[in-house]
N, CA, C and O atoms as CSV, one atom per row, in Angstrom:
chain,resi,resn,atom,element,x,y,z
A,1,MET,N,N,213.585,330.430,141.551
A,1,MET,CA,C,213.720,330.922,140.323
A,1,MET,C,C,212.839,331.130,139.799
A,1,MET,O,O,212.106,330.142,139.736
A,2,SER,N,N,212.294,332.379,139.113
A,2,SER,CA,C,211.082,332.571,138.655
A,2,SER,C,C,210.753,331.753,137.307
A,2,SER,O,O,211.601,331.576,136.433
A,3,GLN,N,N,209.200,331.189,137.216
A,3,GLN,CA,C,208.643,330.302,136.428
A,3,GLN,C,C,208.882,331.369,134.860
A,3,GLN,O,O,208.688,332.583,134.904
A,4,HIS,N,N,209.174,330.888,133.999
A,4,HIS,CA,C,209.047,331.435,132.474
A,4,HIS,C,C,208.792,330.332,131.568
A,4,HIS,O,O,209.573,329.396,131.396
A,5,PRO,N,N,207.430,330.509,130.872
A,5,PRO,CA,C,207.041,329.355,129.981
A,5,PRO,C,C,208.147,329.233,128.953
A,5,PRO,O,O,207.866,328.520,127.991
A,6,GLN,N,N,209.148,329.697,128.965
A,6,GLN,CA,C,209.952,329.084,127.576
A,6,GLN,C,C,211.524,328.711,128.083
A,6,GLN,O,O,212.556,328.642,127.415
A,7,LYS,N,N,211.298,328.496,129.532
A,7,LYS,CA,C,212.342,328.062,129.974
A,7,LYS,C,C,212.348,326.577,130.539
A,7,LYS,O,O,211.413,326.047,131.138
A,8,LYS,N,N,213.478,326.053,130.262
A,8,LYS,CA,C,213.700,324.318,130.466
A,8,LYS,C,C,214.350,324.160,131.493
A,8,LYS,O,O,215.021,325.128,131.849
A,9,ALA,N,N,214.391,323.002,132.274
A,9,ALA,CA,C,214.951,322.835,133.451
A,9,ALA,C,C,215.899,321.629,133.311
A,9,ALA,O,O,215.469,320.606,132.777
A,10,TYR,N,N,217.090,321.690,133.735
A,10,TYR,CA,C,217.687,320.703,133.905
A,10,TYR,C,C,218.514,320.716,135.408
A,10,TYR,O,O,219.412,321.474,135.775
A,11,LYS,N,N,217.808,319.490,136.189
A,11,LYS,CA,C,218.323,319.167,137.640
A,11,LYS,C,C,219.427,318.211,137.551
A,11,LYS,O,O,219.629,317.465,136.592
A,12,ALA,N,N,220.073,318.280,138.539
A,12,ALA,CA,C,220.979,317.404,139.428
A,12,ALA,C,C,220.813,317.757,140.769
A,12,ALA,O,O,220.125,318.718,141.111
A,13,GLN,N,N,221.388,317.056,141.515
A,13,GLN,CA,C,221.239,317.104,143.210
A,13,GLN,C,C,221.790,318.473,143.615
A,13,GLN,O,O,221.221,319.021,144.559
A,14,ASP,N,N,222.658,319.005,143.125
A,14,ASP,CA,C,223.174,320.219,143.766
A,14,ASP,C,C,222.759,321.326,143.340
A,14,ASP,O,O,222.687,322.373,143.983
A,15,ILE,N,N,222.355,321.072,141.801
A,15,ILE,CA,C,222.279,322.531,140.983
A,15,ILE,C,C,220.965,322.148,139.791
A,15,ILE,O,O,220.843,321.149,139.081
A,16,THR,N,N,220.223,323.180,139.896
A,16,THR,CA,C,219.578,323.411,138.530
A,16,THR,C,C,219.674,324.424,137.408
A,16,THR,O,O,219.561,325.639,137.575
A,17,VAL,N,N,219.892,323.816,136.240
A,17,VAL,CA,C,220.357,324.576,135.150
A,17,VAL,C,C,219.238,324.757,134.478
A,17,VAL,O,O,218.663,323.720,134.148
A,18,THR,N,N,218.389,326.507,133.946
A,18,THR,CA,C,217.616,326.572,133.195
A,18,THR,C,C,217.901,327.356,131.756
A,18,THR,O,O,218.602,328.368,131.729
A,19,PHE,N,N,217.271,326.775,130.521
A,19,PHE,CA,C,217.422,326.956,129.244
A,19,PHE,C,C,216.435,327.987,128.764
A,19,PHE,O,O,215.265,327.602,128.777
A,20,GLU,N,N,216.653,329.209,128.345
A,20,GLU,CA,C,215.503,330.162,128.020
A,20,GLU,C,C,216.209,330.087,126.233
A,20,GLU,O,O,216.957,330.988,125.852
A,21,ALA,N,N,215.836,328.920,125.315
A,21,ALA,CA,C,216.224,328.783,123.792
A,21,ALA,C,C,216.062,329.856,123.254
A,21,ALA,O,O,216.971,330.084,122.456
A,22,THR,N,N,215.085,330.885,123.334
A,22,THR,CA,C,214.775,332.090,122.515
A,22,THR,C,C,215.820,333.309,122.474
A,22,THR,O,O,216.154,334.027,121.532
A,23,ARG,N,N,216.277,333.293,124.007
A,23,ARG,CA,C,217.781,334.300,124.227
A,23,ARG,C,C,218.767,333.520,123.887
A,23,ARG,O,O,219.838,334.023,124.225
A,24,CYS,N,N,218.855,332.729,123.478
A,24,CYS,CA,C,220.346,332.113,123.126
A,24,CYS,C,C,220.640,332.938,121.975
A,24,CYS,O,O,219.823,333.247,121.108
A,25,LEU,N,N,222.126,333.351,122.031
A,25,LEU,CA,C,222.449,334.044,120.730
A,25,LEU,C,C,223.888,333.026,120.272
A,25,LEU,O,O,224.674,333.431,119.415
A,26,HIS,N,N,224.053,331.845,120.893
A,26,HIS,CA,C,225.075,330.857,120.430
A,26,HIS,C,C,226.480,331.239,120.598
A,26,HIS,O,O,227.407,330.616,120.081
A,27,ALA,N,N,226.619,332.317,121.360
A,27,ALA,CA,C,227.937,332.476,122.050
A,27,ALA,C,C,229.091,331.248,121.933
A,27,ALA,O,O,230.295,331.260,121.677
A,28,ALA,N,N,228.243,330.316,122.207
A,28,ALA,CA,C,229.137,328.870,122.718
A,28,ALA,C,C,230.243,328.872,123.943
A,28,ALA,O,O,231.254,328.170,123.911
A,29,GLU,N,N,229.880,329.830,125.108
A,29,GLU,CA,C,230.842,329.661,126.189
A,29,GLU,C,C,230.446,328.476,126.814
A,29,GLU,O,O,231.285,327.949,127.544
A,30,CYS,N,N,229.302,327.913,126.685
A,30,CYS,CA,C,228.801,326.900,127.151
A,30,CYS,C,C,229.548,325.628,127.066
A,30,CYS,O,O,230.172,324.889,127.828
A,31,VAL,N,N,229.033,325.717,125.080
A,31,VAL,CA,C,229.839,324.121,124.594
A,31,VAL,C,C,231.372,324.230,125.070
A,31,VAL,O,O,232.098,323.320,125.469
A,32,ASN,N,N,231.615,325.368,124.944
A,32,ASN,CA,C,233.092,325.075,124.703
A,32,ASN,C,C,233.773,325.153,126.015
A,32,ASN,O,O,234.949,324.792,126.048
A,33,GLY,N,N,233.202,325.577,127.111
A,33,GLY,CA,C,233.521,325.556,128.740
A,33,GLY,C,C,233.654,324.420,129.245
A,33,GLY,O,O,234.669,323.993,129.796
A,34,LEU,N,N,232.252,323.650,129.030
A,34,LEU,CA,C,232.166,322.246,129.431
A,34,LEU,C,C,231.450,321.215,128.407
A,34,LEU,O,O,230.271,320.860,128.419
A,35,PRO,N,N,232.281,320.906,127.690
A,35,PRO,CA,C,231.675,320.194,126.673
A,35,PRO,C,C,230.925,319.043,127.346
A,35,PRO,O,O,229.779,318.713,127.039
A,36,GLU,N,N,231.802,318.356,128.460
A,36,GLU,CA,C,230.773,317.014,128.953
A,36,GLU,C,C,229.416,317.477,129.742
A,36,GLU,O,O,228.623,316.654,130.200
A,37,VAL,N,N,229.289,318.529,129.819
A,37,VAL,CA,C,227.588,319.060,130.386
A,37,VAL,C,C,226.847,319.410,129.027
A,37,VAL,O,O,225.726,318.946,128.821
A,38,PHE,N,N,227.492,320.251,128.075
A,38,PHE,CA,C,226.728,321.146,127.175
A,38,PHE,C,C,226.900,320.196,125.624
A,38,PHE,O,O,227.857,320.242,124.851
A,39,ASP,N,N,225.727,319.420,125.507
A,39,ASP,CA,C,226.380,318.988,124.006
A,39,ASP,C,C,224.965,318.974,123.257
A,39,ASP,O,O,224.013,318.417,123.803
A,40,ARG,N,N,224.846,319.494,122.195
A,40,ARG,CA,C,224.002,320.306,121.355
A,40,ARG,C,C,223.508,318.478,120.830
A,40,ARG,O,O,222.333,318.145,120.982
A,41,SER,N,N,224.434,317.562,120.300
A,41,SER,CA,C,223.962,316.246,119.357
A,41,SER,C,C,223.321,315.156,120.597
A,41,SER,O,O,222.658,314.135,120.417
A,42,ARG,N,N,223.776,315.771,121.893
A,42,ARG,CA,C,222.887,314.495,123.006
A,42,ARG,C,C,221.293,315.032,123.715
A,42,ARG,O,O,221.115,316.207,124.035
A,43,ARG,N,N,220.507,314.242,123.838
A,43,ARG,CA,C,219.193,314.380,124.353
A,43,ARG,C,C,219.483,314.096,125.895
A,43,ARG,O,O,220.330,313.207,125.984
A,44,PRO,N,N,219.073,314.542,127.090
A,44,PRO,CA,C,218.895,316.046,126.633
A,44,PRO,C,C,220.617,316.358,126.814
A,44,PRO,O,O,221.553,315.755,127.340
A,45,TRP,N,N,220.428,317.806,125.972
A,45,TRP,CA,C,221.503,318.123,125.560
A,45,TRP,C,C,222.488,318.907,126.901
A,45,TRP,O,O,223.671,319.212,126.748
A,46,ILE,N,N,221.695,319.138,128.206
A,46,ILE,CA,C,222.668,319.683,129.400
A,46,ILE,C,C,222.494,318.589,130.223
A,46,ILE,O,O,221.339,318.204,130.406
A,47,GLN,N,N,223.687,317.837,130.916
A,47,GLN,CA,C,223.862,317.114,131.653
A,47,GLN,C,C,224.218,317.680,133.179
A,47,GLN,O,O,225.212,317.134,133.658
A,48,PRO,N,N,223.739,318.430,133.816
A,48,PRO,CA,C,224.025,319.100,134.694
A,48,PRO,C,C,225.173,317.958,136.226
A,48,PRO,O,O,225.963,318.416,137.052
A,49,ASP,N,N,224.817,316.726,136.039
A,49,ASP,CA,C,225.353,316.368,137.085
A,49,ASP,C,C,226.994,315.771,136.720
A,49,ASP,O,O,227.805,315.144,137.400
A,50,ALA,N,N,227.022,316.290,135.343
A,50,ALA,CA,C,228.530,315.794,135.091
A,50,ALA,C,C,229.695,316.293,135.568
A,50,ALA,O,O,230.779,315.726,135.425
A,51,VAL,N,N,229.493,317.556,136.253
A,51,VAL,CA,C,230.568,318.470,136.805
A,51,VAL,C,C,229.998,318.743,138.463
A,51,VAL,O,O,228.815,318.598,138.770
A,52,PRO,N,N,231.069,319.158,139.434
A,52,PRO,CA,C,230.609,319.905,140.409
A,52,PRO,C,C,229.760,321.006,140.288
A,52,PRO,O,O,229.854,321.699,139.275
A,53,ALA,N,N,228.916,321.292,141.185
A,53,ALA,CA,C,227.876,322.340,140.909
A,53,ALA,C,C,228.788,323.987,140.930
A,53,ALA,O,O,228.395,324.962,140.290
A,54,ASP,N,N,229.711,323.980,141.577
A,54,ASP,CA,C,230.587,325.272,141.286
A,54,ASP,C,C,231.144,325.509,140.392
A,54,ASP,O,O,231.297,326.683,140.054
A,55,ARG,N,N,231.680,324.423,139.645
A,55,ARG,CA,C,232.265,324.173,138.245
A,55,ARG,C,C,231.107,324.851,137.144
A,55,ARG,O,O,231.329,325.762,136.346
A,56,LEU,N,N,230.105,324.285,137.307
A,56,LEU,CA,C,228.895,324.495,136.293
A,56,LEU,C,C,228.360,325.762,136.763
A,56,LEU,O,O,227.951,326.363,135.770
A,57,ALA,N,N,228.188,326.389,137.729
A,57,ALA,CA,C,227.605,327.512,137.832
A,57,ALA,C,C,228.875,328.493,137.161
A,57,ALA,O,O,228.694,329.507,136.488
A,58,GLU,N,N,229.778,328.085,137.419
A,58,GLU,CA,C,230.995,329.474,136.933
A,58,GLU,C,C,230.719,329.624,135.319
A,58,GLU,O,O,230.549,330.680,134.710
A,59,VAL,N,N,230.718,328.339,134.805
A,59,VAL,CA,C,230.417,328.729,132.754
A,59,VAL,C,C,229.231,329.199,132.798
A,59,VAL,O,O,228.931,330.091,132.005
A,60,VAL,N,N,228.224,328.681,133.790
A,60,VAL,CA,C,226.671,329.305,132.768
A,60,VAL,C,C,226.780,331.215,133.439
A,60,VAL,O,O,225.929,332.074,133.212
A,61,ARG,N,N,227.686,331.351,134.016
A,61,ARG,CA,C,227.835,332.959,134.421
A,61,ARG,C,C,228.391,333.496,133.082
A,61,ARG,O,O,228.142,334.647,132.721
A,62,ARG,N,N,229.119,332.682,132.379
A,62,ARG,CA,C,229.824,333.108,131.267
A,62,ARG,C,C,228.724,333.581,130.174
A,62,ARG,O,O,228.894,334.728,129.761
A,63,CYS,N,N,227.663,332.893,129.664
A,63,CYS,CA,C,226.697,333.071,129.184
A,63,CYS,C,C,226.316,334.683,128.946
A,63,CYS,O,O,225.813,335.329,129.866
A,64,PRO,N,N,226.543,335.172,127.884
A,64,PRO,CA,C,226.540,336.733,127.765
A,64,PRO,C,C,224.867,336.945,127.998
A,64,PRO,O,O,224.397,337.780,128.770
A,65,SER,N,N,224.078,336.014,127.167
A,65,SER,CA,C,222.309,336.357,126.959
A,65,SER,C,C,221.975,336.315,128.035
A,65,SER,O,O,221.366,337.359,128.265
A,66,GLY,N,N,222.010,335.671,128.921
A,66,GLY,CA,C,221.669,335.238,130.162
A,66,GLY,C,C,220.277,334.224,129.835
A,66,GLY,O,O,219.194,334.312,130.414
A,67,ALA,N,N,220.675,333.148,128.630
A,67,ALA,CA,C,219.828,332.276,128.369
A,67,ALA,C,C,220.023,330.936,129.151
A,67,ALA,O,O,219.135,330.106,129.343
A,68,LEU,N,N,221.272,330.854,129.557
A,68,LEU,CA,C,221.373,329.827,130.738
A,68,LEU,C,C,221.381,330.717,131.933
A,68,LEU,O,O,221.632,331.916,132.049
A,69,GLN,N,N,221.013,329.726,132.854
A,69,GLN,CA,C,220.931,330.697,134.463
A,69,GLN,C,C,220.903,329.056,135.547
A,69,GLN,O,O,220.729,327.905,135.145
A,70,TYR,N,N,221.078,329.414,136.583
A,70,TYR,CA,C,221.493,328.513,137.222
A,70,TYR,C,C,220.854,328.808,138.902
A,70,TYR,O,O,221.024,329.991,139.195
A,71,GLU,N,N,220.177,328.002,140.029
A,71,GLU,CA,C,219.999,327.644,141.135
A,71,GLU,C,C,220.686,326.650,142.023
A,71,GLU,O,O,220.670,325.455,141.730
A,72,VAL,N,N,221.198,327.032,142.935
A,72,VAL,CA,C,221.943,326.035,143.657
A,72,VAL,C,C,221.037,325.557,144.470
A,72,VAL,O,O,220.046,326.287,144.476
A,73,ALA,N,N,220.930,324.523,145.256
A,73,ALA,CA,C,220.116,323.539,145.803
A,73,ALA,C,C,219.694,324.152,147.380
A,73,ALA,O,O,218.679,323.730,147.934
A,74,ASP,N,N,220.371,324.940,147.877
A,74,ASP,CA,C,220.319,325.426,148.760
A,74,ASP,C,C,219.571,327.078,148.754
A,74,ASP,O,O,219.388,327.997,149.553
A,75,GLY,N,N,219.313,326.778,147.395
A,75,GLY,CA,C,218.613,328.256,147.024
A,75,GLY,C,C,219.372,329.679,146.365
A,75,GLY,O,O,218.863,330.696,145.895
A,76,GLY,N,N,220.749,329.295,146.539
A,76,GLY,CA,C,221.343,330.264,146.004
A,76,GLY,C,C,221.157,330.647,144.426
A,76,GLY,O,O,220.765,329.775,143.651
A,77,THR,N,N,221.404,331.783,144.031
A,77,THR,CA,C,221.606,331.951,142.817
A,77,THR,C,C,222.624,333.013,142.222
A,77,THR,O,O,223.734,332.918,142.747
A,78,GLU,N,N,222.551,333.691,141.558
A,78,GLU,CA,C,224.013,334.244,140.918
A,78,GLU,C,C,223.915,335.552,141.256
A,78,GLU,O,O,222.980,336.259,140.878
A,79,THR,N,N,224.841,335.945,141.965
A,79,THR,CA,C,225.114,337.406,142.556
A,79,THR,C,C,225.416,338.188,141.233
A,79,THR,O,O,226.004,337.774,140.234
A,80,PRO,N,N,224.901,339.350,141.457
A,80,PRO,CA,C,224.783,340.240,139.858
A,80,PRO,C,C,225.980,341.103,140.541
A,80,PRO,O,O,226.221,341.535,141.669
A,81,ASP,N,N,226.642,341.128,139.181
A,81,ASP,CA,C,228.219,342.430,139.351
A,81,ASP,C,C,227.529,343.535,139.758
A,81,ASP,O,O,226.318,343.739,139.673
A,82,ARG,N,N,228.611,344.417,140.323
A,82,ARG,CA,C,228.458,345.411,140.579
A,82,ARG,C,C,229.689,346.260,140.671
A,82,ARG,O,O,230.715,345.726,141.091
A,83,PRO,N,N,229.703,347.669,140.283
A,83,PRO,CA,C,228.585,348.091,139.613
A,83,PRO,C,C,228.100,347.267,138.104
A,83,PRO,O,O,228.707,346.385,137.497
A,84,THR,N,N,226.986,347.823,137.832
A,84,THR,CA,C,226.324,347.223,136.762
A,84,THR,C,C,227.280,347.653,135.465
A,84,THR,O,O,227.683,348.813,135.382
A,85,ARG,N,N,227.681,346.482,134.277
A,85,ARG,CA,C,228.050,347.162,133.254
A,85,ARG,C,C,227.480,346.960,132.084
A,85,ARG,O,O,227.042,345.851,131.777
A,86,ILE,N,N,227.416,348.012,131.282
A,86,ILE,CA,C,226.900,348.333,129.827
A,86,ILE,C,C,227.846,348.337,128.788
A,86,ILE,O,O,228.327,349.446,128.554
A,87,THR,N,N,228.280,347.319,128.042
A,87,THR,CA,C,229.289,347.311,126.820
A,87,THR,C,C,228.507,347.428,125.430
A,87,THR,O,O,227.794,346.512,125.018
A,88,PRO,N,N,228.640,348.262,124.951
A,88,PRO,CA,C,228.535,348.271,123.448
A,88,PRO,C,C,228.805,347.111,122.548
A,88,PRO,O,O,229.498,346.313,123.180
A,89,THR,N,N,228.577,346.710,121.446
A,89,THR,CA,C,228.853,345.835,120.506
A,89,THR,C,C,229.328,346.667,119.225
A,89,THR,O,O,228.570,347.593,118.935
A,90,PRO,N,N,230.348,346.514,118.481
A,90,PRO,CA,C,230.388,347.217,117.177
A,90,PRO,C,C,229.274,347.169,116.347
A,90,PRO,O,O,229.185,348.170,115.636
A,91,ALA,N,N,228.265,346.225,116.174
A,91,ALA,CA,C,227.026,346.120,115.735
A,91,ALA,C,C,226.139,347.045,116.144
A,91,ALA,O,O,225.504,347.756,115.365
A,92,GLY,N,N,226.025,347.097,117.735
A,92,GLY,CA,C,225.017,348.128,118.292
A,92,GLY,C,C,224.458,347.629,119.669
A,92,GLY,O,O,223.968,348.282,120.590
A,93,GLN,N,N,224.727,345.939,119.510
A,93,GLN,CA,C,224.104,345.678,120.786
A,93,GLN,C,C,224.546,345.958,121.919
A,93,GLN,O,O,225.623,346.554,121.916
A,94,LEU,N,N,224.027,345.705,123.030
A,94,LEU,CA,C,224.206,346.197,124.683
A,94,LEU,C,C,224.255,344.738,125.212
A,94,LEU,O,O,223.434,343.826,125.307
A,95,ILE,N,N,225.603,344.908,125.524
A,95,ILE,CA,C,225.670,343.505,126.513
A,95,ILE,C,C,225.807,344.237,127.926
A,95,ILE,O,O,226.602,345.145,128.168
A,96,VAL,N,N,224.978,343.731,128.728
A,96,VAL,CA,C,224.444,344.585,130.042
A,96,VAL,C,C,224.925,343.153,131.189
A,96,VAL,O,O,224.490,342.018,130.996
A,97,ARG,N,N,225.862,343.499,132.335
A,97,ARG,CA,C,225.605,342.787,133.318
A,97,ARG,C,C,225.461,343.349,134.750
A,97,ARG,O,O,226.084,344.403,134.877
A,98,GLY,N,N,224.924,343.009,135.677
A,98,GLY,CA,C,224.356,343.665,136.710
A,98,GLY,C,C,223.434,343.101,137.612
A,98,GLY,O,O,223.276,341.880,137.584
A,99,GLU,N,N,222.696,343.906,138.536
A,99,GLU,CA,C,221.581,344.052,138.929
A,99,GLU,C,C,220.350,344.477,138.069
A,99,GLU,O,O,219.948,345.610,138.335
A,100,LEU,N,N,219.800,343.944,137.287
A,100,LEU,CA,C,218.971,344.665,135.984
A,100,LEU,C,C,217.319,344.420,136.412
A,100,LEU,O,O,217.100,343.501,137.202
A,101,SER,N,N,216.545,344.957,136.074
A,101,SER,CA,C,214.742,345.206,136.055
A,101,SER,C,C,214.615,345.392,134.625
A,101,SER,O,O,214.765,346.513,134.139
A,102,LEU,N,N,214.309,344.217,133.800
A,102,LEU,CA,C,213.821,344.957,132.404
A,102,LEU,C,C,212.378,344.967,131.969
A,102,LEU,O,O,211.793,343.950,132.340
A,103,ASP,N,N,211.641,345.805,131.302
A,103,ASP,CA,C,210.315,345.580,131.007
A,103,ASP,C,C,210.394,345.109,129.703
A,103,ASP,O,O,211.214,345.486,128.867
A,104,THR,N,N,209.460,344.216,129.536
A,104,THR,CA,C,209.309,343.131,128.608
A,104,THR,C,C,207.853,342.931,128.483
A,104,THR,O,O,207.180,343.101,129.499
A,105,PRO,N,N,207.149,342.525,127.157
A,105,PRO,CA,C,205.850,342.243,126.664
A,105,PRO,C,C,205.457,341.447,127.819
A,105,PRO,O,O,204.379,341.769,128.317
A,106,GLN,N,N,206.277,340.189,128.520
A,106,GLN,CA,C,205.648,339.758,129.445
A,106,GLN,C,C,205.472,340.209,130.796
A,106,GLN,O,O,204.858,339.582,131.660
A,107,GLY,N,N,205.990,341.230,130.934
A,107,GLY,CA,C,206.325,342.032,132.355
A,107,GLY,C,C,207.708,342.769,132.925
A,107,GLY,O,O,208.532,343.283,132.169
A,108,GLN,N,N,207.795,342.751,133.924
A,108,GLN,CA,C,209.063,343.050,134.403
A,108,GLN,C,C,209.705,341.914,134.733
A,108,GLN,O,O,208.988,341.087,135.295
A,109,ARG,N,N,211.235,341.503,134.500
A,109,ARG,CA,C,211.897,340.556,134.743
A,109,ARG,C,C,213.676,341.193,135.799
A,109,ARG,O,O,214.676,341.731,135.325
A,110,ALA,N,N,213.505,340.975,136.627
A,110,ALA,CA,C,214.844,340.860,137.201
A,110,ALA,C,C,216.269,339.717,136.501
A,110,ALA,O,O,216.188,338.504,136.693
A,111,GLU,N,N,217.335,340.251,135.810
A,111,GLU,CA,C,218.079,339.613,135.258
A,111,GLU,C,C,219.586,339.851,135.967
A,111,GLU,O,O,219.765,340.777,136.758
A,112,THR,N,N,220.486,339.051,135.650
A,112,THR,CA,C,221.936,339.300,135.650
A,112,THR,C,C,222.892,339.712,134.981
A,112,THR,O,O,223.962,340.280,135.195
A,113,ARG,N,N,222.009,339.116,133.643
A,113,ARG,CA,C,222.891,339.162,132.280
A,113,ARG,C,C,221.965,339.212,131.095
A,113,ARG,O,O,220.906,338.586,131.117
A,114,ALA,N,N,222.348,339.972,130.011
A,114,ALA,CA,C,221.466,340.339,128.905
A,114,ALA,C,C,222.156,341.093,128.312
A,114,ALA,O,O,222.891,342.022,128.646
A,115,VAL,N,N,221.653,340.269,126.638
A,115,VAL,CA,C,222.144,341.133,125.535
A,115,VAL,C,C,221.042,341.857,124.883
A,115,VAL,O,O,220.151,341.092,124.515
A,116,LEU,N,N,220.880,342.821,124.686
A,116,LEU,CA,C,219.685,343.791,124.415
A,116,LEU,C,C,220.088,344.334,122.775
A,116,LEU,O,O,221.143,344.592,122.197
A,117,CYS,N,N,218.865,344.343,122.461
A,117,CYS,CA,C,218.984,344.908,120.694
A,117,CYS,C,C,219.291,346.540,120.849
A,117,CYS,O,O,218.871,347.290,121.730
A,118,GLY,N,N,220.015,346.805,119.901
A,118,GLY,CA,C,220.195,348.273,119.810
A,118,GLY,C,C,219.790,348.990,118.628
A,118,GLY,O,O,220.095,350.169,118.447
A,119,CYS,N,N,218.847,348.040,117.507
A,119,CYS,CA,C,218.106,348.531,116.435
A,119,CYS,C,C,216.953,348.882,116.517
A,119,CYS,O,O,216.449,349.901,116.045
A,120,GLY,N,N,216.319,347.812,117.303
A,120,GLY,CA,C,214.972,347.775,117.585
A,120,GLY,C,C,213.888,347.314,116.675
A,120,GLY,O,O,212.777,347.804,116.473
A,121,ARG,N,N,214.688,345.845,115.976
A,121,ARG,CA,C,214.346,345.248,114.728
A,121,ARG,C,C,213.575,343.659,115.689
A,121,ARG,O,O,212.647,342.955,115.293
A,122,SER,N,N,214.287,343.536,116.845
A,122,SER,CA,C,214.118,342.174,117.445
A,122,SER,C,C,212.867,341.870,117.674
A,122,SER,O,O,212.162,342.690,118.261
A,123,GLN,N,N,212.377,340.707,117.283
A,123,GLN,CA,C,211.215,340.155,118.181
A,123,GLN,C,C,211.072,339.871,119.511
A,123,GLN,O,O,209.933,339.544,119.845
A,124,LEU,N,N,211.744,339.898,120.195
A,124,LEU,CA,C,212.158,339.534,121.609
A,124,LEU,C,C,212.652,340.649,122.444
A,124,LEU,O,O,213.551,340.564,123.281
A,125,GLN,N,N,211.942,341.753,122.120
A,125,GLN,CA,C,212.323,343.168,122.713
A,125,GLN,C,C,212.275,342.927,124.484
A,125,GLN,O,O,211.411,342.410,125.193
A,126,PRO,N,N,213.229,343.373,124.720
A,126,PRO,CA,C,214.341,343.946,124.798
A,126,PRO,C,C,215.551,343.464,124.449
A,126,PRO,O,O,216.565,344.151,124.329
A,127,TYR,N,N,215.462,342.162,124.262
A,127,TYR,CA,C,216.504,341.137,123.799
A,127,TYR,C,C,216.938,341.182,122.566
A,127,TYR,O,O,216.200,341.381,121.601
A,128,CYS,N,N,218.153,341.003,122.505
A,128,CYS,CA,C,218.157,340.874,120.890
A,128,CYS,C,C,218.267,339.605,120.463
A,128,CYS,O,O,218.915,338.750,121.068
A,129,ASP,N,N,217.583,339.394,119.298
A,129,ASP,CA,C,217.404,338.218,118.783
A,129,ASP,C,C,218.114,337.532,117.397
A,129,ASP,O,O,217.999,336.385,116.965
A,130,HIS,N,N,218.887,338.676,116.874
A,130,HIS,CA,C,220.148,338.711,115.698
A,130,HIS,C,C,219.179,338.663,114.719
A,130,HIS,O,O,219.602,338.053,113.736
A,131,SER,N,N,217.913,339.109,114.576
A,131,SER,CA,C,217.155,339.385,113.505
A,131,SER,C,C,217.315,341.057,112.955
A,131,SER,O,O,216.607,341.378,112.001
A,132,GLY,N,N,217.939,341.760,113.361
A,132,GLY,CA,C,218.263,343.371,113.234
A,132,GLY,C,C,219.752,343.386,112.703
A,132,GLY,O,O,220.525,342.435,112.590
A,133,ALA,N,N,219.929,344.618,112.429
A,133,ALA,CA,C,221.356,345.113,111.796
A,133,ALA,C,C,222.269,345.252,113.148
A,133,ALA,O,O,223.472,345.434,112.959
A,134,CYS,N,N,221.796,345.179,114.496
A,134,CYS,CA,C,222.621,344.914,115.891
A,134,CYS,C,C,223.006,343.568,115.653
A,134,CYS,O,O,224.205,343.306,115.554
A,135,GLY,N,N,222.049,342.585,115.539
A,135,GLY,CA,C,222.685,341.016,115.756
A,135,GLY,C,C,223.597,340.591,114.405
A,135,GLY,O,O,223.820,339.401,114.181
A,136,ARG,N,N,223.901,341.222,113.880
A,136,ARG,CA,C,224.902,340.530,112.914
A,136,ARG,C,C,225.956,341.069,113.126
A,136,ARG,O,O,226.959,340.728,112.499
């Protein structure tokens, strides 16, 4: 998993989950999917050893923004959806899943999931940060 300064890693024996807070759009797929792992009232808020790695990976893949990612102990990571899908939301965001290469101010990033800004007002371009019309 490539290092990114805003990512925090949560390690268990079979899986490491990373969280990039600036990309989180609070879809709550994690806390609703595995409340025993993801609990915002607890520190650390992610307990990756609370469930089997395959179950945790399944729920992490539900995160539409890509704020949550994982790597399993044998080096495996998420397989991108094929073909790549782009779904516009009624507000104008673009939910993208697949094999992605995104140009960011920090350089090019390989992704499998992202919510992209459709209004141009995000301070986290090309990602949506809910600061413009498309994030409301």
